[in-house]
C-alpha positions in Angstrom: 240.0 -162.7 53.4 240.1 -158.8 53.7 239.0 -158.4 50.2 236.0 -160.7 50.7 235.0 -158.8 53.9 235.5 -155.4 52.1 233.3 -156.4 49.2 230.6 -157.9 51.2 230.5 -154.5 53.4 230.5 -152.5 50.1 227.4 -154.7 48.7 225.6 -154.1 52.0 226.1 -150.4 52.0 225.5 -150.1 48.1 222.2 -152.0 48.6 220.6 -149.7 51.1 220.0 -146.1 50.0 221.1 -143.0 52.0 218.2 -141.0 53.7 219.6 -137.7 52.3 219.2 -139.1 48.4 215.9 -140.6 49.2 214.6 -137.4 50.6 216.1 -135.3 47.7 214.4 -137.6 45.2 211.0 -137.7 47.1 210.2 -134.2 46.4 210.0 -134.9 42.7 208.8 -138.4 42.6 205.1 -137.6 41.8 206.0 -135.5 38.9 206.4 -138.3 36.1 206.4 -142.2 35.8 210.0 -142.1 35.1 210.7 -140.4 38.5 208.5 -142.8 40.3 210.1 -145.8 38.6 213.5 -144.6 39.7 212.3 -143.9 43.0 211.0 -147.4 43.3 213.9 -149.1 41.9 216.3 -147.1 44.4 214.2 -148.6 47.2 213.7 -152.0 45.9 216.4 -153.6 48.0 214.8 -152.0 51.4 213.3 -154.8 53.5 210.8 -154.7 56.3 213.7 -155.2 58.7 215.6 -151.8 57.6 215.4 -148.3 59.0 211.8 -147.8 59.4 211.8 -144.4 57.6 213.3 -146.0 54.6 210.5 -148.6 54.8 208.2 -145.6 54.8 209.7 -144.3 51.8 209.4 -147.8 50.2 205.8 -147.9 50.9 205.4 -144.3 49.4 207.3 -145.6 46.3 204.8 -148.5 46.0 201.8 -146.1 46.2 203.3 -143.7 43.9 204.1 -146.4 41.4 200.7 -147.8 41.5 199.5 -144.7 40.1 201.1 -145.6 36.8 199.9 -149.3 36.7 198.0 -150.0 33.4 195.5 -152.6 34.7 193.1 -151.6 37.3 193.3 -154.8 39.2 197.1 -154.3 39.4 196.8 -150.6 40.4 194.4 -151.6 43.1 196.7 -154.4 44.5 199.8 -152.0 44.4 198.0 -149.3 46.2 196.8 -151.8 48.8 200.1 -153.2 49.4 201.7 -149.8 49.6 199.0 -148.4 52.1 199.2 -151.4 54.2 203.1 -151.2 54.4 202.8 -147.5 55.1 200.3 -147.9 58.0 202.2 -151.0 59.5 205.4 -148.9 59.6 203.6 -145.8 61.2 201.9 -148.3 63.6 205.4 -149.4 64.8 206.8 -145.9 65.6 203.7 -143.4 65.6 205.8 -140.6 67.1 208.0 -140.2 63.9 207.2 -137.1 62.4 208.9 -137.8 59.0 206.5 -140.9 58.5 203.7 -138.9 59.3 204.9 -136.4 56.7 205.1 -139.2 54.3 201.7 -140.4 54.9 200.4 -136.8 54.5 202.0 -136.2 51.3 200.3 -139.4 49.8 197.0 -138.8 51.4 196.7 -135.2 50.1 197.5 -136.6 46.6 195.4 -139.6 46.2 191.8 -139.5 44.8 189.1 -139.5 47.3 187.6 -142.8 45.9 190.5 -144.6 47.3 189.4 -143.8 50.7 192.9 -143.2 51.9 192.6 -139.7 53.3 191.6 -140.2 56.8 194.7 -139.1 58.6 195.2 -135.8 57.0 194.1 -133.6 60.1 195.8 -136.0 62.6 199.3 -135.8 60.7 198.9 -132.0 59.9 198.3 -131.4 63.8 201.3 -133.9 64.8 203.7 -131.9 62.4 202.3 -128.7 63.6 203.0 -129.8 67.3 206.3 -131.2 67.1 207.9 -129.4 64.2 209.8 -126.9 66.5 211.5 -129.9 68.3 213.3 -131.4 65.3 216.8 -131.4 64.3 218.2 -128.8 61.5 218.1 -131.0 58.5 214.9 -132.7 59.3 213.4 -129.5 60.1 214.4 -127.8 57.0 213.0 -130.7 54.9 209.6 -130.5 57.0 209.4 -126.8 56.2 209.9 -127.4 52.5 207.1 -129.8 52.5 204.8 -127.9 54.6 205.4 -124.8 52.4 204.5 -126.7 49.1 201.8 -128.8 50.8 198.1 -128.6 49.6 196.7 -129.5 53.3 198.0 -126.5 54.9 196.6 -123.1 54.5 198.6 -119.9 54.0 197.7 -119.1 57.7 198.7 -122.7 58.8 201.9 -122.5 57.2 203.2 -119.6 59.4 204.4 -122.1 62.1 207.5 -122.8 59.9 208.5 -119.5 59.0 
């Protein structure tokens, strides 16, 4: 019986990725199709009932993966699926700075034709406003994002230095 319980717990924890490894992967995910596919695979077990930050990363994985779809119709469907999931996740916790960062990172890289660029100013302002009150690991992660972000000017990046 103990073996069965241990096995079930191991499967449960093995299925859900840890946030630290997801954050580490996310910074390189858009650099290649291989990275995007690995990221999507790592998050495939995440359900909409899991930690909302993981759900937001799953949404980002769908959005990033859509970039590599071969057929236009499938590309559009994947993109819409990812955007809808990300927006629903942010709506469920609009004060979560990491989810705002995820959306900003997606919106600054998608083509204008998608129409999915409307929250850049709002998310920049949110990150700028609430950055100082974040914890150590998250603050460092946000700092790394801001310093490489195309959305922040060199002058605007001063708040993280």
